[in-house]
C-alpha positions in Angstrom: -82.3 30.1 33.8 -80.4 31.2 36.9 -77.1 29.5 37.6 -77.1 27.4 40.8 -74.1 29.4 42.0 -76.3 32.5 42.4 -78.2 32.9 45.7 -80.9 35.3 46.9 -80.9 37.2 43.6 -83.3 37.1 40.6 -82.0 38.8 37.6 -84.1 41.3 35.7 -85.0 40.7 32.0 -82.5 43.2 30.6 -79.7 41.7 32.8 -80.4 38.3 31.4 -80.4 39.5 27.8 -77.2 41.4 28.3 -75.6 38.3 30.0 -76.6 36.1 27.1 -74.5 38.3 24.8 -71.6 38.6 27.2 -71.4 34.9 27.6 -70.5 34.6 23.9 -68.4 37.6 23.2 -66.2 40.3 24.8 -68.9 42.9 25.5 -69.2 46.6 26.5 -72.3 47.0 28.7 -73.7 50.6 28.9 -76.4 50.8 31.6 -77.7 53.8 33.6 -76.3 54.2 37.1 -78.1 52.0 39.6 -79.4 49.5 37.1 -77.3 46.6 38.3 -74.2 46.5 36.1 -72.3 44.5 38.9 -75.1 41.9 38.9 -74.5 41.3 35.1 -70.8 40.7 36.1 -72.0 38.3 38.8 -74.1 36.3 36.4 -71.2 36.0 33.9 -68.7 35.1 36.7 -70.9 32.3 37.9 -71.3 31.0 34.3 -67.5 31.1 33.6 -66.7 29.4 36.9 -69.1 26.6 36.0 -67.5 26.2 32.6 -63.9 26.4 34.0 -64.1 25.3 37.7 -60.4 25.7 38.4 -60.0 29.1 36.8 -60.1 32.6 38.3 -62.3 35.7 37.9 -60.5 39.0 38.0 -62.5 42.2 38.5 -60.8 45.6 38.3 -62.3 48.9 39.5 -60.6 52.4 39.8 -61.0 53.0 43.6 -60.7 51.1 46.8 -64.3 51.9 48.0 -65.6 50.5 44.7 -63.4 47.4 45.0 -64.8 46.8 48.4 -68.4 47.4 47.3 -68.0 44.9 44.4 -66.4 42.3 46.6 -69.4 42.6 49.1 -71.9 42.1 46.2 -70.1 38.9 45.1 -69.9 37.6 48.7 -73.6 38.3 49.2 -74.9 36.7 46.0 -72.3 34.2 44.8 -72.8 30.7 46.3 -69.1 30.2 46.7 -66.7 29.8 49.7 -66.1 33.3 51.1 -62.5 32.6 51.6 -62.1 32.1 47.9 -63.3 35.7 47.3 -60.8 38.5 48.1 -59.8 42.1 47.3 -56.5 43.6 46.4 -55.4 47.2 46.9 -52.0 48.9 47.4 -52.6 48.5 51.2 -52.2 44.7 50.9 -48.5 43.8 50.9 -47.1 42.1 47.7 -46.2 38.8 49.4 -49.7 38.6 50.9 -51.3 39.4 47.5 -49.3 36.5 45.9 -50.5 34.2 48.6 -54.2 35.3 48.2 -53.9 35.0 44.4 -52.8 31.4 44.7 -55.5 30.6 47.1 -58.6 32.5 45.8 -60.7 32.3 42.6 -62.5 35.6 42.6 -60.2 38.6 43.0 -61.4 42.3 43.0 -58.7 44.8 42.7 -57.6 48.3 41.6 -55.9 47.9 38.2 -52.6 49.5 39.2 -52.1 46.9 41.9 -52.6 44.0 39.4 -50.5 45.8 36.8 -47.6 46.1 39.2 -47.8 42.5 40.2 -48.0 41.2 36.6 -45.0 43.4 35.6 -43.1 42.1 38.6 -43.9 38.5 37.5 -45.7 37.8 40.8 -49.2 37.1 39.3 -50.0 35.0 36.2 -53.1 35.8 34.1 -53.1 32.4 32.3 -55.8 30.9 34.6 -58.1 34.0 34.5 -61.3 33.0 32.5 -63.0 36.4 33.0 -61.7 39.9 33.2 -64.4 42.4 34.4 -63.5 46.1 33.8 -65.7 48.5 35.8 -65.9 52.2 34.8 -64.6 51.1 31.4 -64.7 54.6 29.9 -61.3 55.0 31.6 -59.7 52.5 29.2 -58.0 55.2 27.1 -54.5 56.5 26.8 -52.0 54.8 29.2 -54.5 54.1 32.0 -53.8 50.7 33.6 -56.9 49.1 32.0 -55.3 49.3 28.6 -52.1 47.5 29.3 -53.8 44.9 31.6 -56.4 44.0 28.9 -53.6 43.6 26.3 -51.6 41.2 28.6 -54.8 39.3 29.5 -55.8 38.8 25.9 -52.3 37.6 25.1 -51.8 35.2 28.1 -55.1 33.8 29.2 -56.1 30.3 28.1 -59.8 31.1 28.1 -60.1 34.9 27.7 -63.4 36.8 28.1 -63.7 40.5 28.8 -66.8 42.2 30.3 -66.6 46.1 30.3 -69.1 48.1 32.3 -70.0 51.8 32.3 -72.9 54.1 32.7 -71.6 56.5 30.1 -68.6 56.0 27.8 -68.8 59.6 26.6 -70.0 61.2 23.3 -66.7 61.3 21.4 -66.7 58.6 18.7 -62.9 58.5 18.6 -62.7 57.8 22.4 -65.5 55.2 22.3 -63.6 53.4 19.5 -60.4 53.7 21.6 -62.2 52.0 24.5 -63.5 49.2 22.3 -60.1 48.6 20.8 -58.2 48.7 24.1 -60.6 46.2 25.7 -60.9 43.9 22.6 -64.7 44.5 22.5 -66.7 42.4 20.0 -70.2 43.5 21.0 -71.9 46.5 22.6 -75.1 46.2 24.7 -76.7 49.6 25.4 -79.7 50.2 27.5 -81.4 53.5 28.3 -84.3 54.1 30.7 -86.6 54.2 27.6 -85.8 50.7 26.4 -88.7 48.3 26.8 -86.8 45.7 28.9 -85.5 48.4 31.2 -88.5 50.7 31.5 -90.5 48.5 34.0 -87.6 48.8 36.5 -87.0 52.6 36.1 -88.6 55.1 38.4 -89.7 58.5 37.0 -87.2 61.4 37.6 -88.6 64.9 37.7 -86.0 67.3 36.2 -86.3 70.9 37.1 -84.2 73.9 36.1 -83.9 76.9 38.5 -82.7 80.0 36.7 -81.3 83.0 38.6 -80.1 86.5 37.5 -76.6 87.7 38.0 -76.8 90.8 40.3 -75.5 94.2 39.2 -72.5 94.1 41.6 -71.4 90.8 40.1 -71.8 92.2 36.6 -69.3 95.0 37.6 -66.7 92.5 38.5 -67.6 90.5 35.5 -67.0 93.5 33.2 -63.5 94.2 34.8 -62.5 90.6 34.2 -63.9 90.4 30.7 -62.1 93.6 29.7 -58.9 92.2 31.2 -59.5 89.0 29.1 -60.1 90.9 25.9 -56.9 92.9 26.2 -54.9 89.7 26.6 -56.6 88.2 23.5 -56.0 91.4 21.5 -52.2 91.3 22.3 -52.0 87.7 21.3 -53.8 88.4 18.0 -51.3 91.2 17.3 -48.4 88.7 17.4 -50.2 86.8 14.6 -50.4 83.3 16.1 -54.2 83.1 16.3 -54.9 83.4 12.5 -52.1 80.9 11.8 -54.1 78.1 13.6 -57.7 79.3 12.9 -58.5 79.6 16.6 -61.3 81.2 18.5 -59.7 82.4 21.8 -63.1 83.0 23.4 -63.1 79.2 23.8 -61.0 77.8 26.6 -60.2 74.7 24.6 -58.7 76.9 21.8 -56.5 78.7 24.3 -55.2 75.4 25.4 -54.6 74.5 21.7 -52.7 77.7 21.2 -50.5 77.0 24.2 -49.7 73.6 22.7 -48.8 75.2 19.4 -46.5 77.7 21.1 -44.9 75.1 23.2 -44.1 73.1 20.0 -42.5 76.3 18.5 -40.3 76.6 21.6 -39.4 72.9 21.5 -38.2 73.3 17.9 -35.8 76.1 19.1 -38.0 79.2 18.3 -37.5 81.3 21.4 -38.4 84.7 19.7 -39.9 87.3 22.0 -43.3 87.1 20.1 -43.6 83.3 20.9 -42.6 83.6 24.6 -44.8 86.7 25.1 -47.8 85.0 23.4 -47.4 82.0 25.6 -47.3 84.2 28.7 -50.4 86.1 27.6 -52.2 82.8 26.9 -51.5 81.7 30.5 -52.8 85.1 31.8 -56.0 84.7 29.6 -56.6 81.1 31.1 -56.4 82.5 34.6 -58.9 85.3 33.8 -61.2 82.8 32.1 -61.2 80.7 35.3 -61.9 83.7 37.4 -64.9 84.6 35.2 -66.2 81.1 35.6 -65.9 81.2 39.4 -67.8 84.6 39.5 -70.6 83.5 37.2 -71.2 79.9 38.5 -69.9 79.8 42.1 -69.8 83.1 44.0 -67.7 85.8 45.5 -66.0 83.7 48.2 -64.6 81.2 45.6 -63.5 84.1 43.4 -61.8 85.9 46.2 -59.8 82.8 47.3 -58.6 82.4 43.7 -57.7 86.1 43.0 -55.9 86.4 46.4 -54.0 83.2 45.5 -52.8 84.8 42.2 -52.0 88.0 44.1 -49.9 86.1 46.6 -48.0 84.2 43.9 -47.0 87.5 42.3 -45.0 88.3 45.4 -43.1 85.0 45.6 -43.1 83.6 42.0 -40.9 84.6 39.1 -43.5 83.6 36.6 -44.1 86.5 34.2 -47.8 85.6 33.5 -48.7 86.0 37.2 -46.7 89.1 37.7 -48.0 90.8 34.6 -51.6 89.8 35.4 -51.5 91.3 38.9 -50.2 94.6 37.5 -53.2 94.8 35.1 -55.5 97.7 36.0 -58.7 95.7 35.2 -57.5 92.7 37.3 -56.7 94.9 40.3 -60.1 96.6 40.0 -61.8 93.2 40.0 -59.8 92.1 43.1 -60.6 95.3 45.1 -64.3 95.1 44.2 -64.4 91.3 45.1 -62.7 92.1 48.5 -65.4 94.7 49.4 -68.2 92.4 48.3 -66.7 89.5 50.4 -66.5 91.8 53.4 -70.2 92.6 53.0 -71.0 88.8 52.7 -72.6 89.3 49.3 -73.9 85.9 48.2 -74.4 84.4 44.8 -78.1 84.3 43.8 -77.8 80.5 43.5 -77.0 80.2 47.2 -79.9 82.5 48.1 -82.2 80.4 46.0 -80.8 77.1 47.4 -81.5 78.4 51.0 -85.1 79.2 50.1 -85.6 75.9 48.4 -84.3 73.8 51.3 -86.1 76.0 53.9 -89.4 74.8 52.3 -88.3 71.2 53.1 -87.0 71.8 56.6 -89.9 69.9 58.3 -89.3 66.9 56.0 -85.6 67.1 56.7 -86.1 67.2 60.5 -88.5 64.2 60.3 -85.8 62.3 58.2 -88.3 62.0 55.3 -86.1 63.8 52.8 -82.6 62.8 51.7 -80.6 64.8 49.1 -77.2 65.1 47.5 -75.9 68.5 46.5 -73.1 68.5 43.9 -70.7 71.3 43.1 -67.6 71.5 40.9 -65.5 73.2 43.5 -64.5 72.2 47.0 -64.7 75.8 48.2 -68.3 76.1 47.2 -69.1 72.7 48.8 -67.6 74.0 52.1 -69.6 77.2 51.8 -72.8 75.3 51.2 -72.2 73.1 54.3 -71.6 76.2 56.4 -74.8 77.9 55.1 -76.8 74.7 55.9 -75.4 74.6 59.4 -76.6 78.2 59.9 -80.1 77.0 58.8 -79.9 74.2 61.4 -79.6 71.5 58.8 -77.0 68.8 59.4 -75.0 68.0 56.4 -71.5 66.6 55.6 -68.8 67.5 53.1 -67.9 64.6 50.8 -64.7 65.3 49.0 -61.6 63.5 47.7 -58.2 63.3 49.4 -56.2 66.3 50.6 -54.7 68.8 48.2 -52.2 71.6 48.7 -54.7 74.0 50.2 -57.4 71.9 51.8 -57.8 68.8 53.9 -59.6 65.9 52.4 -61.1 62.5 53.2 -59.3 59.2 53.1 -61.1 56.4 51.3 -61.8 54.8 54.7 -63.4 58.0 55.9 -65.5 58.3 52.7 -66.9 54.8 53.3 -67.7 55.6 56.9 -69.5 58.8 55.9 -71.6 56.9 53.3 -72.6 54.4 56.0 -73.7 57.3 58.2 -75.7 58.8 55.3 -77.2 55.4 54.6 -78.2 55.0 58.3 -79.9 58.4 58.4 -77.4 60.1 60.7 -77.6 63.2 58.5 -79.9 64.0 55.6 -77.8 66.0 53.1 -74.5 65.0 51.5 -72.7 67.9 49.9 -70.2 66.4 47.3 -67.6 67.4 44.9 -67.0 65.3 41.8 -65.7 62.4 43.9 -69.3 61.4 44.5 -70.1 61.1 40.9 -68.4 57.8 40.0 -68.0 54.3 41.3 -69.3 54.7 44.9 -72.3 53.0 46.4 -74.2 56.2 47.2 -77.4 55.5 49.0 -80.7 56.1 47.2 -81.7 59.8 47.6 -85.0 61.7 47.1 -83.3 64.5 45.2 -80.0 65.4 43.5 -79.2 69.1 43.3 -76.7 70.5 40.8 -75.3 73.8 42.1 -74.2 74.3 38.5 -74.6 72.5 35.2 -71.6 70.6 33.9 -70.5 70.3 30.3 -69.9 66.5 30.5 -72.5 63.9 29.5 -70.6 61.2 31.5 -70.7 63.2 34.7 -74.3 64.5 34.3 -75.5 60.9 33.8 -73.6 59.7 36.9 -74.9 62.6 39.1 -78.4 62.1 37.9 -78.3 58.4 38.6 -78.1 58.9 42.3 -81.8 59.3 42.5 -84.9 57.5 41.0 -83.6 54.0 41.7 -86.3 52.4 43.9 -88.7 55.3 44.1 -89.6 58.4 42.1 -86.7 60.8 42.1 -86.0 64.5 41.5 -83.2 66.4 39.9 -82.8 70.2 40.4 -80.2 72.1 38.5 -79.4 75.8 39.3 -78.4 78.0 36.3 -77.3 81.6 36.2 -78.8 83.3 33.1 -76.5 84.8 30.4 -73.4 83.0 31.8 -71.4 80.0 30.8 -73.9 78.0 33.0 -76.3 78.1 30.0 -73.6 76.9 27.6 -72.7 74.0 29.9 -76.4 73.1 30.2 -76.9 72.6 26.5 -73.4 71.1 26.0 -74.2 68.2 28.3 -77.7 67.8 26.8 -76.3 67.5 23.2 -73.4 65.3 24.3 -75.7 62.8 26.0 -78.0 62.6 22.9 -74.9 62.2 20.7 -73.5 59.5 23.0 -76.5 57.2 22.4 -76.6 57.9 18.7 -72.9 57.1 18.4 -73.3 53.9 20.5 -76.1 52.7 18.3 -74.1 53.4 15.2 -71.1 51.6 16.7 -73.3 48.6 17.6 -74.7 48.5 14.1 -71.3 48.8 12.4 -69.3 46.6 14.8 -68.0 44.4 12.0 -65.1 42.8 13.8 -65.3 39.5 15.7 -62.0 39.8 17.4 -60.0 43.0 17.7 -56.4 42.0 17.8 -54.1 44.9 17.8 -51.4 44.4 15.2 -48.1 43.6 16.9 -46.0 46.0 14.9 -43.2 46.4 17.4 -39.5 46.7 16.9 -39.1 43.0 17.7 -38.3 42.4 14.1 -34.9 43.9 14.8 -34.2 41.8 17.9 -36.1 38.6 17.2 -39.7 37.4 17.8 -39.2 36.9 21.5 -35.7 38.0 22.7 -34.4 35.5 25.2 -33.0 38.1 27.5 -33.4 39.2 31.1 -33.3 42.8 32.5 -33.2 43.9 36.1 -35.2 47.0 36.7 -35.4 49.3 39.7 -38.8 48.9 41.4 -39.3 52.7 41.4 -39.5 52.5 37.6 -42.7 50.4 37.7 -44.9 53.3 36.4 -42.4 53.9 33.5 -44.1 53.0 30.2 -40.7 51.6 29.0 -41.3 48.7 31.4 -44.6 47.8 29.9 -43.1 48.0 26.4 -40.3 45.6 27.5 -42.9 43.1 28.6 -44.7 43.6 25.3 -41.4 42.7 23.6 -41.2 39.5 25.5 -38.3 40.4 27.8 -38.0 38.6 31.2 -38.4 41.4 33.8 -37.1 41.4 37.4 -38.3 44.3 39.5 -35.8 44.8 42.4 -34.5 47.5 44.7 -31.4 48.6 42.8 -28.7 50.6 44.6 -27.2 51.8 41.3 -28.9 52.7 38.0 -32.4 52.0 36.7 -31.7 49.0 34.4 -29.1 46.3 34.7 -28.5 44.5 31.3 -25.5 42.3 32.3 -22.8 41.9 34.8 -21.0 44.8 33.0 -23.7 47.1 31.7 -26.0 49.3 33.7 -28.3 52.1 32.3 -29.4 55.3 34.1 -32.7 56.4 32.5 -33.8 60.0 32.4 -36.5 62.0 30.6 -35.1 65.2 29.1 -36.4 67.4 31.9 -35.0 65.2 34.7 -31.7 64.9 32.8 -31.2 68.7 32.6 -32.3 69.1 36.3 -29.9 66.4 37.4 -27.1 68.2 35.6 -28.0 71.4 37.3 -28.2 70.1 40.8 -25.2 67.7 40.4 -27.3 64.6 41.1 -26.3 63.0 37.9 -22.5 63.2 38.6 -23.0 61.4 42.0 -25.0 58.7 40.1 -22.2 58.5 37.5 -19.6 57.9 40.2 -21.6 55.1 41.7 -22.2 53.5 38.3 -18.5 53.7 37.4 -17.6 52.1 40.7 -19.8 49.2 40.2 -20.0 48.5 36.4 -17.5 48.4 33.6 -19.9 49.8 31.0 -22.4 52.4 32.4 -24.7 54.1 29.9 -27.1 57.1 30.2 -30.4 56.9 28.2 -32.2 60.2 27.7 -35.8 60.1 26.4 -37.7 63.0 24.8 -38.2 64.9 21.5 -37.7 68.5 22.7 -34.7 70.7 22.1 -32.4 69.9 25.1 -31.2 73.5 25.2 -34.6 75.0 25.6 -35.8 73.0 28.5 -34.4 75.2 31.3 -33.2 78.8 31.3 -29.6 77.9 31.0 -26.9 79.1 28.7 -26.2 76.5 26.0 -22.5 76.5 26.9 -23.3 75.3 30.4 -25.1 72.3 29.1 -22.4 71.6 26.5 -19.8 71.8 29.3 -21.6 69.3 31.4 -22.3 66.9 28.5 -18.6 67.1 27.6 -17.7 66.2 31.2 -19.8 63.1 31.1 -18.3 62.0 27.8 -14.6 62.9 28.5 -14.1 62.8 32.3 -16.4 59.9 33.0 -16.2 58.1 29.7 -19.9 57.3 29.8 -21.9 57.3 26.6 -25.2 59.2 26.3 -27.9 57.6 24.1 -30.9 59.6 23.0 -34.4 58.2 22.2 -37.6 60.0 21.3 -40.3 57.7 22.8 -40.8 55.0 25.3 -41.0 52.4 22.5 -37.7 53.6 21.1 -36.1 53.5 24.6 -37.4 49.9 25.1 -36.0 48.8 21.8 -32.6 50.3 22.6 -32.5 48.5 25.9 -33.4 45.2 24.2 -30.7 45.7 21.6 -28.0 46.5 24.2 -29.1 43.6 26.5 -29.1 41.2 23.6 -25.6 42.1 22.5 -24.3 41.7 26.1 -26.2 38.5 26.9 -25.3 36.8 23.6 -21.7 37.1 24.8 -22.1 36.5 28.6 -25.5 34.7 28.9 -28.5 35.9 30.8 -27.7 34.0 34.1 -26.3 37.0 35.9 -27.3 38.4 39.3 -27.8 42.1 39.9 -26.1 41.6 43.2 -23.1 40.2 41.4 -22.8 43.1 39.0 -19.7 44.5 40.6 -16.2 45.5 39.4 -13.7 43.9 38.9 -14.9 40.7 37.2 -12.6 38.0 35.8 -8.8 38.0 35.9 -8.6 39.6 32.4 -11.0 42.4 33.4 -9.2 42.9 36.8 -5.8 43.2 35.1 -7.1 45.7 32.5 -8.9 47.6 35.2 -5.7 47.9 37.4 -3.4 49.0 34.6 -6.0 51.4 33.1 -6.0 53.3 36.5 -2.4 54.3 36.1 -1.8 57.9 35.0 -2.6 58.6 31.4 -3.3 55.0 30.6 -7.0 54.2 30.1 -8.6 51.0 28.7 -7.0 50.9 25.2 -3.4 51.5 26.4 -3.8 49.0 29.3 -4.5 46.2 26.8 -1.4 47.2 24.7 0.8 47.2 27.9 -0.5 43.8 29.0 0.1 42.3 25.5 3.7 43.6 25.5 4.7 42.7 29.1 2.3 39.8 29.8 1.5 40.6 33.5 0.7 43.5 35.8 3.9 42.8 37.8 6.1 43.1 34.8 4.6 46.4 33.8 5.1 47.7 37.3 8.8 46.6 37.3 9.6 47.8 33.7 12.0 50.7 33.2 10.9 54.0 31.6 12.8 53.0 28.4 11.0 49.6 28.3 7.6 51.3 28.8 8.3 53.7 25.9 8.6 50.8 23.5 4.8 50.5 23.6 2.9 52.5 21.0 1.1 55.6 22.3 3.3 55.7 25.4 5.8 58.6 25.4 8.3 60.2 27.8 5.7 62.0 29.9 3.4 59.0 30.5 6.3 56.7 31.2 7.7 59.1 33.8 4.3 59.6 35.5 3.8 55.8 35.7 7.2 55.2 37.3 6.6 58.1 39.7 3.3 56.8 40.9 4.5 53.3 41.3 7.8 54.2 43.1 6.7 57.2 45.2 6.5 56.6 48.9 2.9 56.6 50.3 
């Protein structure tokens, strides 16, 4: 039965059955692209608003275009005052967001925006009765979805989570991580073969177009493969491959080897064999990428990449780049690539694509054919657009935002281009991976893959751009006897495995509520430490901040002039990871920060986080680092505390703040954290500034004489009666006090 709050929309059978589950339990919904996942969220939102009329619905999605798209669906189909439905992104100012949060009941937002506002204490999740997580496969690692869901489960009075995705991937461990991170209790999976979905799915004709790699390409391929084999042979000679049972023909195993070697260096092993193997692995990765560009993209993409490496060798001090450019096989590949580029030799895929589209030219001109062409690489996308232009076919390049080498499209421009495509202003959209996920791409007659991709998630998302309302077509170009073939079968098997894994997970989902065990370090500081910490707003992406909130600390995000954390009127903490700490020592930045901290706080502290060997981070002599560390400790009298992880850093901050605030209370202002403080501190501070005195001797002098004035007026002999104060210090003190300015 359709909720009366839904207008102009009749749910499909599978949407109703999925909704029935989601109304009872936190649910992960896996539906093919274009099958109306947002409408399931709409049904559940209406249901929850009817149950809890004064509550809020929060929907999070990874990009601004997707946020806007979801908001428009809700405004169109939810019979609810439009001014109660809004969207948040980073472009909306924090004060305005707070005002809209108080006023509205349906909020669609990017997760980072909500995360920042929750951390800053500007938004409360207590009244949110439904959290919808779109593109839920992103809820792994430290992505904002993970922390946000945890806070929501903890704080909401009436929690319910709905997670949506077209493809959560094929890795059981990652799927379980998504389920755990989003507190999922039930999984609803539908494929286009399921009986309640099949009536709504249009047939999609899948066609593979195979091409041969020309002889000229094979010559360049041989040079690069020989170059690659030499690098592997040299690494094997150093003995690190057998130790870890790696197959270095595999890109993933080369990355694993690099990880093992980095770990060796972090543990202090800087032997020639380790450093050389790491450099060779970097060279091998670059050659692997060059081979992939040649086999799957074409000469122009390869030339851009090889020339870039060649240019870096002239300016960079990186050994891997310099050694690679000196390699005879690499140089031969570069020269051959240059000559082929000058002759405009095209990849056989591009030749086949031109033939294929030429057959459809009349349909394109009559606006009876609309297609999307996907390619992994932006250079290839640009090349395809130029080729289509030469054919008289109007197409547009759909890419992400700018990078170091190339211009890009803002999210506003992306939306404008999609509107033009939807309105028929042009017939072919040539897209990089940005067009795969989370955008309302208009229905197309055909999706063309310039190359296969080894990802089940991305293949499903690309394919889902066609066959929505009418019969669709998918054409995938493959170069024979290249990694294209491996990628083709990799994606195929991963997709099959994904559905098998999901069915197993659904069958074995034996938990009703996933509640992550709250094993934190709070046992050392109390269940909920009654403390307050001021944090510089630039630290909002620091995981330490999230962990402090998990520990129950009252957080105030402010623009701090000095330090990153203020724990009391007396104590401030400058936070550095190990790399930044060493860099700030080298460029002198840390010493300027120390002076500012010493000028404003009685007890400044440096907290350094990381588990690497500090002396191996930069190419510095250990004595240089030792000298600078000594200067911090002796000249500035500032302690350095080390932690290994963000959890340990947070626990240390809580421990320090608790000690301070147990003595002075938590009602302090970060504006008021200035020296000197009370009379006692001012007196100690004044006397400690005299030559050779310092904090400990200052206290002894004040105990002996009773006031600053009496110390100033005391004779040298009277001063020498104090322990630790001899002839030299007494003379220096009288000189500085009596000497004319």
